[in-house]
PQR file with spaces between the fields and no chain letter, atoms N, CA, C, O and H, PARSE charges and radii, in Angstrom:
ATOM       1  N    MET     1     172.255  120.972  -44.127 -0.4000 1.5000
ATOM       2  CA   MET     1     170.971  120.097  -43.589 -0.0000 2.0000
ATOM       3  C    MET     1     170.934  118.740  -44.013  0.5500 1.7000
ATOM       4  O    MET     1     170.510  117.928  -43.192 -0.5500 1.4000
ATOM       5  N    GLY     2     171.367  118.247  -45.358 -0.4000 1.5000
ATOM       6  CA   GLY     2     171.513  116.862  -45.815 -0.0000 2.0000
ATOM       7  C    GLY     2     172.311  115.979  -44.771  0.5500 1.7000
ATOM       8  O    GLY     2     172.151  114.791  -44.492 -0.5500 1.4000
ATOM       9  H    GLY     2     171.712  118.907  -46.025  0.4000 1.0000
ATOM      10  N    ARG     3     173.136  116.816  -44.319 -0.4000 1.5000
ATOM      11  CA   ARG     3     174.137  115.796  -43.390 -0.0000 2.0000
ATOM      12  C    ARG     3     173.306  115.187  -42.078  0.5500 1.7000
ATOM      13  O    ARG     3     173.471  114.017  -41.731 -0.5500 1.4000
ATOM      14  H    ARG     3     173.266  117.782  -44.546  0.4000 1.0000
ATOM      15  N    SER     4     172.461  116.027  -41.431 -0.4000 1.5000
ATOM      16  CA   SER     4     171.544  115.779  -40.375 -0.0000 2.0000
ATOM      17  C    SER     4     170.755  114.634  -40.695  0.5500 1.7000
ATOM      18  O    SER     4     170.719  113.649  -39.957 -0.5500 1.4000
ATOM      19  H    SER     4     172.327  116.977  -41.713  0.4000 1.0000
ATOM      20  N    GLN     5     170.052  114.734  -41.887 -0.4000 1.5000
ATOM      21  CA   GLN     5     169.216  113.630  -42.212 -0.0000 2.0000
ATOM      22  C    GLN     5     169.847  112.516  -42.184  0.5500 1.7000
ATOM      23  O    GLN     5     169.425  111.607  -41.470 -0.5500 1.4000
ATOM      24  H    GLN     5     170.082  115.534  -42.486  0.4000 1.0000
ATOM      25  N    GLU     6     171.240  112.329  -43.128 -0.4000 1.5000
ATOM      26  CA   GLU     6     171.875  111.216  -43.312 -0.0000 2.0000
ATOM      27  C    GLU     6     172.132  110.495  -41.973  0.5500 1.7000
ATOM      28  O    GLU     6     171.924  109.296  -41.787 -0.5500 1.4000
ATOM      29  H    GLU     6     171.583  113.068  -43.707  0.4000 1.0000
ATOM      30  N    THR     7     172.683  111.499  -40.925 -0.4000 1.5000
ATOM      31  CA   THR     7     172.685  111.117  -39.710 -0.0000 2.0000
ATOM      32  C    THR     7     171.703  110.513  -38.775  0.5500 1.7000
ATOM      33  O    THR     7     171.836  109.645  -37.913 -0.5500 1.4000
ATOM      34  H    THR     7     172.853  112.473  -41.076  0.4000 1.0000
ATOM      35  N    PHE     8     170.690  111.199  -39.175 -0.4000 1.5000
ATOM      36  CA   PHE     8     169.370  110.900  -38.332 -0.0000 2.0000
ATOM      37  C    PHE     8     169.013  109.260  -38.956  0.5500 1.7000
ATOM      38  O    PHE     8     168.790  108.345  -38.164 -0.5500 1.4000
ATOM      39  H    PHE     8     170.582  111.905  -39.875  0.4000 1.0000
ATOM      40  N    PHE     9     168.998  109.065  -40.311 -0.4000 1.5000
ATOM      41  CA   PHE     9     168.600  107.930  -41.109 -0.0000 2.0000
ATOM      42  C    PHE     9     169.590  106.697  -40.355  0.5500 1.7000
ATOM      43  O    PHE     9     169.184  105.611  -39.940 -0.5500 1.4000
ATOM      44  H    PHE     9     169.179  109.809  -40.955  0.4000 1.0000
ATOM      45  N    LYS    10     170.952  107.202  -40.320 -0.4000 1.5000
ATOM      46  CA   LYS    10     171.926  106.033  -39.815 -0.0000 2.0000
ATOM      47  C    LYS    10     171.708  105.892  -38.770  0.5500 1.7000
ATOM      48  O    LYS    10     171.715  104.685  -38.530 -0.5500 1.4000
ATOM      49  H    LYS    10     171.282  108.084  -40.657  0.4000 1.0000
ATOM      50  N    LYS    11     171.462  106.560  -37.778 -0.4000 1.5000
ATOM      51  CA   LYS    11     170.940  106.483  -36.342 -0.0000 2.0000
ATOM      52  C    LYS    11     169.752  105.320  -36.034  0.5500 1.7000
ATOM      53  O    LYS    11     169.795  104.389  -35.230 -0.5500 1.4000
ATOM      54  H    LYS    11     171.456  107.541  -37.972  0.4000 1.0000
ATOM      55  N    GLN    12     168.711  105.699  -36.937 -0.4000 1.5000
ATOM      56  CA   GLN    12     167.727  104.954  -37.001 -0.0000 2.0000
ATOM      57  C    GLN    12     167.819  103.386  -37.439  0.5500 1.7000
ATOM      58  O    GLN    12     167.026  102.528  -37.053 -0.5500 1.4000
ATOM      59  H    GLN    12     168.676  106.455  -37.591  0.4000 1.0000
ATOM      60  N    ARG    13     168.992  103.145  -38.366 -0.4000 1.5000
ATOM      61  CA   ARG    13     169.265  102.042  -38.899 -0.0000 2.0000
ATOM      62  C    ARG    13     170.014  101.599  -38.105  0.5500 1.7000
ATOM      63  O    ARG    13     169.975  100.388  -38.323 -0.5500 1.4000
ATOM      64  H    ARG    13     169.636  103.842  -38.680  0.4000 1.0000
ATOM      65  N    GLU    14     170.678  101.770  -37.321 -0.4000 1.5000
ATOM      66  CA   GLU    14     171.311  101.171  -35.861 -0.0000 2.0000
ATOM      67  C    GLU    14     170.458  100.872  -34.810  0.5500 1.7000
ATOM      68  O    GLU    14     170.659   99.916  -34.061 -0.5500 1.4000
ATOM      69  H    GLU    14     170.710  102.754  -37.144  0.4000 1.0000
ATOM      70  N    LYS    15     169.480  101.663  -34.703 -0.4000 1.5000
ATOM      71  CA   LYS    15     168.466  101.239  -33.569 -0.0000 2.0000
ATOM      72  C    LYS    15     167.702  100.288  -34.081  0.5500 1.7000
ATOM      73  O    LYS    15     167.396   99.435  -33.249 -0.5500 1.4000
ATOM      74  H    LYS    15     169.317  102.440  -35.311  0.4000 1.0000
ATOM      75  N    ASN    16     167.248  100.107  -35.234 -0.4000 1.5000
ATOM      76  CA   ASN    16     166.583   98.905  -35.744 -0.0000 2.0000
ATOM      77  C    ASN    16     167.332   97.622  -35.879  0.5500 1.7000
ATOM      78  O    ASN    16     166.729   96.549  -35.923 -0.5500 1.4000
ATOM      79  H    ASN    16     167.497  100.800  -35.911  0.4000 1.0000
ATOM      80  N    ARG    17     168.671   97.707  -35.949 -0.4000 1.5000
ATOM      81  CA   ARG    17     169.785   96.601  -36.211 -0.0000 2.0000
ATOM      82  C    ARG    17     169.658   96.234  -34.511  0.5500 1.7000
ATOM      83  O    ARG    17     169.246   95.124  -34.175 -0.5500 1.4000
ATOM      84  H    ARG    17     169.160   98.578  -35.913  0.4000 1.0000
ATOM      85  N    GLU    18     169.949   97.000  -33.750 -0.4000 1.5000
ATOM      86  CA   GLU    18     169.856   96.474  -32.203 -0.0000 2.0000
ATOM      87  C    GLU    18     168.617   96.024  -31.632  0.5500 1.7000
ATOM      88  O    GLU    18     168.582   95.205  -30.713 -0.5500 1.4000
ATOM      89  H    GLU    18     170.284   97.902  -34.023  0.4000 1.0000
ATOM      90  N    ARG    19     167.461   96.614  -32.228 -0.4000 1.5000
ATOM      91  CA   ARG    19     165.995   96.011  -31.596 -0.0000 2.0000
ATOM      92  C    ARG    19     166.088   94.590  -32.194  0.5500 1.7000
ATOM      93  O    ARG    19     165.947   93.588  -31.493 -0.5500 1.4000
ATOM      94  H    ARG    19     167.489   97.279  -32.974  0.4000 1.0000
ATOM      95  N    LYS    20     166.352   94.544  -33.630 -0.4000 1.5000
ATOM      96  CA   LYS    20     166.197   92.998  -34.152 -0.0000 2.0000
ATOM      97  C    LYS    20     167.293   92.046  -33.454  0.5500 1.7000
ATOM      98  O    LYS    20     167.000   90.893  -33.138 -0.5500 1.4000
ATOM      99  H    LYS    20     166.466   95.358  -34.200  0.4000 1.0000
ATOM     100  N    LYS    21     168.301   92.475  -33.277 -0.4000 1.5000
ATOM     101  CA   LYS    21     169.185   91.540  -32.563 -0.0000 2.0000
ATOM     102  C    LYS    21     168.936   91.142  -31.228  0.5500 1.7000
ATOM     103  O    LYS    21     169.301   90.026  -30.860 -0.5500 1.4000
ATOM     104  H    LYS    21     168.540   93.412  -33.534  0.4000 1.0000
ATOM     105  N    LYS    22     168.198   92.137  -30.246 -0.4000 1.5000
ATOM     106  CA   LYS    22     167.791   91.897  -29.364 -0.0000 2.0000
ATOM     107  C    LYS    22     166.654   90.815  -29.254  0.5500 1.7000
ATOM     108  O    LYS    22     166.677   89.910  -28.420 -0.5500 1.4000
ATOM     109  H    LYS    22     167.901   93.044  -30.546  0.4000 1.0000
ATOM     110  N    GLU    23     165.476   91.035  -30.349 -0.4000 1.5000
ATOM     111  CA   GLU    23     164.326   90.079  -30.464 -0.0000 2.0000
ATOM     112  C    GLU    23     164.943   88.699  -30.928  0.5500 1.7000
ATOM     113  O    GLU    23     164.476   87.623  -30.556 -0.5500 1.4000
ATOM     114  H    GLU    23     165.457   91.770  -31.027  0.4000 1.0000
ATOM     115  N    LYS    24     166.009   88.814  -31.754 -0.4000 1.5000
ATOM     116  CA   LYS    24     166.273   87.382  -32.128 -0.0000 2.0000
ATOM     117  C    LYS    24     167.023   86.865  -31.145  0.5500 1.7000
ATOM     118  O    LYS    24     166.909   85.639  -31.165 -0.5500 1.4000
ATOM     119  H    LYS    24     166.390   89.689  -32.056  0.4000 1.0000
ATOM     120  N    LEU    25     167.810   87.273  -30.209 -0.4000 1.5000
ATOM     121  CA   LEU    25     168.449   86.568  -28.930 -0.0000 2.0000
ATOM     122  C    LEU    25     167.055   86.172  -28.200  0.5500 1.7000
ATOM     123  O    LEU    25     167.022   85.033  -27.736 -0.5500 1.4000
ATOM     124  H    LEU    25     167.903   88.269  -30.193  0.4000 1.0000
ATOM     125  N    GLU    26     166.133   86.819  -28.076 -0.4000 1.5000
ATOM     126  CA   GLU    26     165.050   86.503  -27.188 -0.0000 2.0000
ATOM     127  C    GLU    26     164.259   85.319  -27.573  0.5500 1.7000
ATOM     128  O    GLU    26     163.840   84.432  -26.829 -0.5500 1.4000
ATOM     129  H    GLU    26     166.160   87.745  -28.454  0.4000 1.0000
ATOM     130  N    LYS    27     164.114   85.446  -28.888 -0.4000 1.5000
ATOM     131  CA   LYS    27     163.504   84.366  -29.675 -0.0000 2.0000
ATOM     132  C    LYS    27     164.411   82.949  -29.109  0.5500 1.7000
ATOM     133  O    LYS    27     163.843   82.036  -28.511 -0.5500 1.4000
ATOM     134  H    LYS    27     164.455   86.166  -29.492  0.4000 1.0000
ATOM     135  N    LYS    28     165.617   82.943  -29.351 -0.4000 1.5000
ATOM     136  CA   LYS    28     166.617   81.971  -29.197 -0.0000 2.0000
ATOM     137  C    LYS    28     166.470   81.637  -27.868  0.5500 1.7000
ATOM     138  O    LYS    28     166.200   80.449  -27.691 -0.5500 1.4000
ATOM     139  H    LYS    28     166.079   83.685  -29.837  0.4000 1.0000
ATOM     140  N    GLU    29     166.561   82.299  -26.906 -0.4000 1.5000
ATOM     141  CA   GLU    29     166.486   81.920  -25.383 -0.0000 2.0000
ATOM     142  C    GLU    29     165.132   81.362  -25.101  0.5500 1.7000
ATOM     143  O    GLU    29     164.991   80.499  -24.234 -0.5500 1.4000
ATOM     144  H    GLU    29     166.781   83.264  -27.050  0.4000 1.0000
ATOM     145  N    ASN    30     164.056   81.853  -25.849 -0.4000 1.5000
ATOM     146  CA   ASN    30     162.820   81.110  -25.763 -0.0000 2.0000
ATOM     147  C    ASN    30     162.895   79.702  -25.865  0.5500 1.7000
ATOM     148  O    ASN    30     162.787   78.819  -25.014 -0.5500 1.4000
ATOM     149  H    ASN    30     164.170   82.555  -26.552  0.4000 1.0000
ATOM     150  N    ARG    31     163.139   79.669  -27.307 -0.4000 1.5000
ATOM     151  CA   ARG    31     163.356   78.077  -27.806 -0.0000 2.0000
ATOM     152  C    ARG    31     164.173   77.220  -26.997  0.5500 1.7000
ATOM     153  O    ARG    31     163.831   76.069  -26.730 -0.5500 1.4000
ATOM     154  H    ARG    31     163.227   80.387  -27.999  0.4000 1.0000
ATOM     155  N    ARG    32     165.267   77.753  -26.588 -0.4000 1.5000
ATOM     156  CA   ARG    32     166.301   76.865  -25.670 -0.0000 2.0000
ATOM     157  C    ARG    32     165.550   76.728  -24.571  0.5500 1.7000
ATOM     158  O    ARG    32     165.393   75.526  -24.359 -0.5500 1.4000
ATOM     159  H    ARG    32     165.546   78.688  -26.806  0.4000 1.0000
ATOM     160  N    ALA    33     164.960   77.454  -23.695 -0.4000 1.5000
ATOM     161  CA   ALA    33     163.906   77.252  -22.449 -0.0000 2.0000
ATOM     162  C    ALA    33     162.652   76.216  -22.877  0.5500 1.7000
ATOM     163  O    ALA    33     162.237   75.384  -22.070 -0.5500 1.4000
ATOM     164  H    ALA    33     165.088   78.431  -23.867  0.4000 1.0000
ATOM     165  N    SER    34     162.269   76.310  -23.799 -0.4000 1.5000
ATOM     166  CA   SER    34     161.052   75.446  -24.058 -0.0000 2.0000
ATOM     167  C    SER    34     161.427   74.258  -24.611  0.5500 1.7000
ATOM     168  O    SER    34     160.532   73.421  -24.730 -0.5500 1.4000
ATOM     169  H    SER    34     162.606   76.986  -24.454  0.4000 1.0000
ATOM     170  N    SER    35     162.430   73.996  -24.946 -0.4000 1.5000
ATOM     171  CA   SER    35     162.975   72.561  -25.973 -0.0000 2.0000
ATOM     172  C    SER    35     163.076   71.536  -24.792  0.5500 1.7000
ATOM     173  O    SER    35     163.547   71.789  -23.684 -0.5500 1.4000
ATOM     174  H    SER    35     163.158   74.675  -24.849  0.4000 1.0000
ATOM     175  N    THR    36     162.583   70.398  -25.185 -0.4000 1.5000
ATOM     176  CA   THR    36     162.889   69.320  -24.255 -0.0000 2.0000
ATOM     177  C    THR    36     164.271   68.375  -24.309  0.5500 1.7000
ATOM     178  O    THR    36     164.535   67.351  -23.678 -0.5500 1.4000
ATOM     179  H    THR    36     162.200   70.192  -26.085  0.4000 1.0000
ATOM     180  N    GLY    37     165.016   69.077  -25.259 -0.4000 1.5000
ATOM     181  CA   GLY    37     166.270   68.279  -25.520 -0.0000 2.0000
ATOM     182  C    GLY    37     166.050   67.047  -26.262  0.5500 1.7000
ATOM     183  O    GLY    37     166.588   65.984  -25.954 -0.5500 1.4000
ATOM     184  H    GLY    37     164.802   69.908  -25.771  0.4000 1.0000
ATOM     185  N    GLY    38     165.245   67.202  -27.255 -0.4000 1.5000
ATOM     186  CA   GLY    38     165.026   66.128  -28.315 -0.0000 2.0000
ATOM     187  C    GLY    38     164.304   64.902  -27.611  0.5500 1.7000
ATOM     188  O    GLY    38     164.105   64.793  -26.402 -0.5500 1.4000
ATOM     189  H    GLY    38     164.808   68.066  -27.505  0.4000 1.0000
ATOM     190  N    SER    39     163.983   64.083  -28.514 -0.4000 1.5000
ATOM     191  CA   SER    39     163.169   62.997  -28.157 -0.0000 2.0000
ATOM     192  C    SER    39     164.038   61.955  -27.164  0.5500 1.7000
ATOM     193  O    SER    39     165.265   62.013  -27.247 -0.5500 1.4000
ATOM     194  H    SER    39     164.144   64.172  -29.497  0.4000 1.0000
ATOM     195  N    GLU    40     163.497   61.112  -26.336 -0.4000 1.5000
ATOM     196  CA   GLU    40     164.201   60.181  -25.461 -0.0000 2.0000
ATOM     197  C    GLU    40     164.408   58.771  -26.287  0.5500 1.7000
ATOM     198  O    GLU    40     163.450   58.276  -26.881 -0.5500 1.4000
ATOM     199  H    GLU    40     162.501   61.064  -26.269  0.4000 1.0000
ATOM     200  N    ILE    41     165.464   58.267  -26.295 -0.4000 1.5000
ATOM     201  CA   ILE    41     165.979   56.873  -27.096 -0.0000 2.0000
ATOM     202  C    ILE    41     165.795   55.958  -26.130  0.5500 1.7000
ATOM     203  O    ILE    41     166.410   56.023  -25.066 -0.5500 1.4000
ATOM     204  H    ILE    41     166.242   58.669  -25.812  0.4000 1.0000
ATOM     205  N    ASP    42     164.814   54.890  -26.442 -0.4000 1.5000
ATOM     206  CA   ASP    42     164.521   53.714  -25.851 -0.0000 2.0000
ATOM     207  C    ASP    42     165.556   52.662  -26.330  0.5500 1.7000
ATOM     208  O    ASP    42     165.349   52.013  -27.355 -0.5500 1.4000
ATOM     209  H    ASP    42     164.314   54.836  -27.307  0.4000 1.0000
ATOM     210  N    TRP    43     166.703   52.496  -25.555 -0.4000 1.5000
ATOM     211  CA   TRP    43     167.778   51.763  -26.134 -0.0000 2.0000
ATOM     212  C    TRP    43     167.682   50.077  -25.731  0.5500 1.7000
ATOM     213  O    TRP    43     168.444   49.172  -26.071 -0.5500 1.4000
ATOM     214  H    TRP    43     166.871   53.023  -24.722  0.4000 1.0000
ATOM     215  N    GLU    44     166.516   50.028  -24.926 -0.4000 1.5000
ATOM     216  CA   GLU    44     166.036   48.532  -24.733 -0.0000 2.0000
ATOM     217  C    GLU    44     165.465   47.902  -26.196  0.5500 1.7000
ATOM     218  O    GLU    44     165.724   46.831  -26.745 -0.5500 1.4000
ATOM     219  H    GLU    44     165.897   50.764  -24.650  0.4000 1.0000
ATOM     220  N    SER    45     164.804   48.733  -26.494 -0.4000 1.5000
ATOM     221  CA   SER    45     163.745   48.197  -27.879 -0.0000 2.0000
ATOM     222  C    SER    45     164.634   48.563  -29.184  0.5500 1.7000
ATOM     223  O    SER    45     164.152   48.463  -30.312 -0.5500 1.4000
ATOM     224  H    SER    45     164.593   49.603  -26.047  0.4000 1.0000
ATOM     225  N    ALA    46     166.100   49.038  -28.933 -0.4000 1.5000
ATOM     226  CA   ALA    46     166.805   49.198  -30.235 -0.0000 2.0000
ATOM     227  C    ALA    46     167.334   47.887  -30.554  0.5500 1.7000
ATOM     228  O    ALA    46     167.675   47.007  -29.763 -0.5500 1.4000
ATOM     229  H    ALA    46     166.492   49.119  -28.017  0.4000 1.0000
ATOM     230  N    PRO    47     167.361   47.872  -32.076 -0.5600 1.5000
ATOM     231  CA   PRO    47     167.875   46.501  -32.478  0.2800 2.0000
ATOM     232  C    PRO    47     169.325   46.316  -32.099  0.5500 1.7000
ATOM     233  O    PRO    47     170.180   47.157  -31.821 -0.5500 1.4000
ATOM     234  N    GLU    48     169.386   44.938  -32.163 -0.4000 1.5000
ATOM     235  CA   GLU    48     170.858   44.423  -31.677 -0.0000 2.0000
ATOM     236  C    GLU    48     171.802   44.645  -32.763  0.5500 1.7000
ATOM     237  O    GLU    48     171.234   44.462  -33.840 -0.5500 1.4000
ATOM     238  H    GLU    48     168.691   44.255  -32.389  0.4000 1.0000
ATOM     239  N    ASN    49     173.064   44.979  -32.898 -0.4000 1.5000
ATOM     240  CA   ASN    49     174.280   44.939  -33.640 -0.0000 2.0000
ATOM     241  C    ASN    49     174.739   43.589  -34.289  0.5500 1.7000
ATOM     242  O    ASN    49     175.848   43.176  -33.948 -0.5500 1.4000
ATOM     243  H    ASN    49     173.526   45.128  -32.023  0.4000 1.0000
ATOM     244  N    LYS    50     174.120   42.967  -35.050 -0.4000 1.5000
ATOM     245  CA   LYS    50     174.693   41.639  -35.238 -0.0000 2.0000
ATOM     246  C    LYS    50     176.176   41.541  -36.321  0.5500 1.7000
ATOM     247  O    LYS    50     176.786   40.553  -36.730 -0.5500 1.4000
ATOM     248  H    LYS    50     173.219   43.302  -35.326  0.4000 1.0000
ATOM     249  N    THR    51     176.362   42.747  -36.505 -0.4000 1.5000
ATOM     250  CA   THR    51     177.844   43.075  -37.230 -0.0000 2.0000
ATOM     251  C    THR    51     179.235   42.796  -36.554  0.5500 1.7000
ATOM     252  O    THR    51     180.298   42.589  -37.139 -0.5500 1.4000
ATOM     253  H    THR    51     175.866   43.550  -36.173  0.4000 1.0000
ATOM     254  N    MET    52     179.012   42.833  -35.219 -0.4000 1.5000
ATOM     255  CA   MET    52     180.175   42.805  -34.157 -0.0000 2.0000
ATOM     256  C    MET    52     180.494   41.203  -34.230  0.5500 1.7000
ATOM     257  O    MET    52     179.718   40.251  -34.316 -0.5500 1.4000
ATOM     258  H    MET    52     178.148   43.001  -34.743  0.4000 1.0000
ATOM     259  N    THR    53     182.145   41.262  -34.156 -0.4000 1.5000
ATOM     260  CA   THR    53     182.615   39.829  -33.760 -0.0000 2.0000
ATOM     261  C    THR    53     182.147   39.520  -32.351  0.5500 1.7000
ATOM     262  O    THR    53     181.417   40.209  -31.639 -0.5500 1.4000
ATOM     263  H    THR    53     182.776   42.035  -34.087  0.4000 1.0000
ATOM     264  N    GLN    54     182.669   38.431  -32.105 -0.4000 1.5000
ATOM     265  CA   GLN    54     182.427   37.879  -30.456 -0.0000 2.0000
ATOM     266  C    GLN    54     183.593   38.644  -29.584  0.5500 1.7000
ATOM     267  O    GLN    54     183.528   38.878  -28.378 -0.5500 1.4000
ATOM     268  H    GLN    54     183.262   37.870  -32.683  0.4000 1.0000
ATOM     269  N    LYS    55     184.731   38.998  -30.517 -0.4000 1.5000
ATOM     270  CA   LYS    55     185.785   39.559  -29.644 -0.0000 2.0000
ATOM     271  C    LYS    55     185.203   41.074  -29.212  0.5500 1.7000
ATOM     272  O    LYS    55     185.136   41.537  -28.073 -0.5500 1.4000
ATOM     273  H    LYS    55     184.784   38.808  -31.497  0.4000 1.0000
ATOM     274  N    GLU    56     184.854   41.624  -30.321 -0.4000 1.5000
ATOM     275  CA   GLU    56     184.113   43.124  -30.443 -0.0000 2.0000
ATOM     276  C    GLU    56     183.090   43.154  -29.298  0.5500 1.7000
ATOM     277  O    GLU    56     183.082   44.024  -28.427 -0.5500 1.4000
ATOM     278  H    GLU    56     184.909   41.249  -31.246  0.4000 1.0000
ATOM     279  N    MET    57     182.255   42.160  -29.373 -0.4000 1.5000
ATOM     280  CA   MET    57     181.286   42.256  -28.439 -0.0000 2.0000
ATOM     281  C    MET    57     181.601   42.030  -26.868  0.5500 1.7000
ATOM     282  O    MET    57     180.936   42.633  -26.026 -0.5500 1.4000
ATOM     283  H    MET    57     182.262   41.453  -30.080  0.4000 1.0000
ATOM     284  N    ASP    58     182.517   41.245  -26.545 -0.4000 1.5000
ATOM     285  CA   ASP    58     183.486   40.801  -25.248 -0.0000 2.0000
ATOM     286  C    ASP    58     184.143   42.163  -24.805  0.5500 1.7000
ATOM     287  O    ASP    58     184.057   42.539  -23.636 -0.5500 1.4000
ATOM     288  H    ASP    58     183.058   40.756  -27.229  0.4000 1.0000
ATOM     289  N    GLN    59     184.834   42.926  -25.818 -0.4000 1.5000
ATOM     290  CA   GLN    59     185.371   44.196  -25.254 -0.0000 2.0000
ATOM     291  C    GLN    59     184.567   45.280  -24.943  0.5500 1.7000
ATOM     292  O    GLN    59     184.859   46.137  -24.109 -0.5500 1.4000
ATOM     293  H    GLN    59     184.903   42.620  -26.767  0.4000 1.0000
ATOM     294  N    LYS    60     183.406   45.243  -25.707 -0.4000 1.5000
ATOM     295  CA   LYS    60     182.220   46.223  -25.386 -0.0000 2.0000
ATOM     296  C    LYS    60     181.523   46.179  -23.881  0.5500 1.7000
ATOM     297  O    LYS    60     181.203   47.143  -23.186 -0.5500 1.4000
ATOM     298  H    LYS    60     183.169   44.547  -26.385  0.4000 1.0000
ATOM     299  N    ALA    61     181.387   44.757  -23.590 -0.4000 1.5000
ATOM     300  CA   ALA    61     181.036   44.405  -22.160 -0.0000 2.0000
ATOM     301  C    ALA    61     181.747   44.691  -21.316  0.5500 1.7000
ATOM     302  O    ALA    61     181.343   45.147  -20.246 -0.5500 1.4000
ATOM     303  H    ALA    61     181.647   43.974  -24.155  0.4000 1.0000
ATOM     304  N    GLN    62     183.129   44.465  -21.629 -0.4000 1.5000
ATOM     305  CA   GLN    62     183.976   44.869  -20.590 -0.0000 2.0000
ATOM     306  C    GLN    62     184.108   46.373  -20.517  0.5500 1.7000
ATOM     307  O    GLN    62     184.240   46.796  -19.369 -0.5500 1.4000
ATOM     308  H    GLN    62     183.458   44.094  -22.498  0.4000 1.0000
ATOM     309  N    ASN    63     184.102   47.344  -21.548 -0.4000 1.5000
ATOM     310  CA   ASN    63     183.944   48.731  -21.497 -0.0000 2.0000
ATOM     311  C    ASN    63     182.894   49.270  -20.635  0.5500 1.7000
ATOM     312  O    ASN    63     182.992   50.313  -19.987 -0.5500 1.4000
ATOM     313  H    ASN    63     183.994   47.000  -22.482  0.4000 1.0000
ATOM     314  N    ARG    64     181.609   48.278  -20.681 -0.4000 1.5000
ATOM     315  CA   ARG    64     180.516   48.819  -19.961 -0.0000 2.0000
ATOM     316  C    ARG    64     180.766   48.590  -18.427  0.5500 1.7000
ATOM     317  O    ARG    64     180.522   49.410  -17.543 -0.5500 1.4000
ATOM     318  H    ARG    64     181.530   47.431  -21.207  0.4000 1.0000
ATOM     319  N    GLN    65     181.389   47.116  -18.235 -0.4000 1.5000
ATOM     320  CA   GLN    65     181.532   47.074  -16.926 -0.0000 2.0000
ATOM     321  C    GLN    65     182.456   47.861  -16.288  0.5500 1.7000
ATOM     322  O    GLN    65     182.443   47.871  -15.057 -0.5500 1.4000
ATOM     323  H    GLN    65     181.588   46.449  -18.954  0.4000 1.0000
ATOM     324  N    GLN    66     183.408   48.650  -17.003 -0.4000 1.5000
ATOM     325  CA   GLN    66     184.546   49.232  -16.357 -0.0000 2.0000
ATOM     326  C    GLN    66     183.680   50.671  -16.223  0.5500 1.7000
ATOM     327  O    GLN    66     184.140   51.245  -15.236 -0.5500 1.4000
ATOM     328  H    GLN    66     183.418   48.642  -18.003  0.4000 1.0000
ATOM     329  N    THR    67     182.875   51.278  -16.677 -0.4000 1.5000
ATOM     330  CA   THR    67     182.146   52.516  -16.836 -0.0000 2.0000
ATOM     331  C    THR    67     181.227   52.410  -15.654  0.5500 1.7000
ATOM     332  O    THR    67     181.182   53.356  -14.869 -0.5500 1.4000
ATOM     333  H    THR    67     182.501   50.811  -17.479  0.4000 1.0000
ATOM     334  N    LYS    68     180.582   51.474  -15.482 -0.4000 1.5000
ATOM     335  CA   LYS    68     179.591   51.191  -14.294 -0.0000 2.0000
ATOM     336  C    LYS    68     180.285   51.291  -12.932  0.5500 1.7000
ATOM     337  O    LYS    68     179.635   51.786  -12.012 -0.5500 1.4000
ATOM     338  H    LYS    68     180.618   50.705  -16.121  0.4000 1.0000
ATOM     339  N    ASP    69     181.541   50.872  -12.703 -0.4000 1.5000
ATOM     340  CA   ASP    69     182.496   50.908  -11.759 -0.0000 2.0000
ATOM     341  C    ASP    69     182.623   52.085  -11.216  0.5500 1.7000
ATOM     342  O    ASP    69     183.461   52.271  -10.333 -0.5500 1.4000
ATOM     343  H    ASP    69     182.069   50.469  -13.450  0.4000 1.0000
């Protein structure tokens, strides 16, 4: 008789584990669905990087021009 009770409790634990796992997945999906993807960055108002050399700035401008094309 002790065996059947152990089996019963084992099955209950497995059911609880599966239920919790399912609830956790649902919460995760809900958070992902309601997420806006973070705050939008306004690059126009961002401070200018004054540490770049003129050569680096020219390279950066050239890279931007190439990616626009």
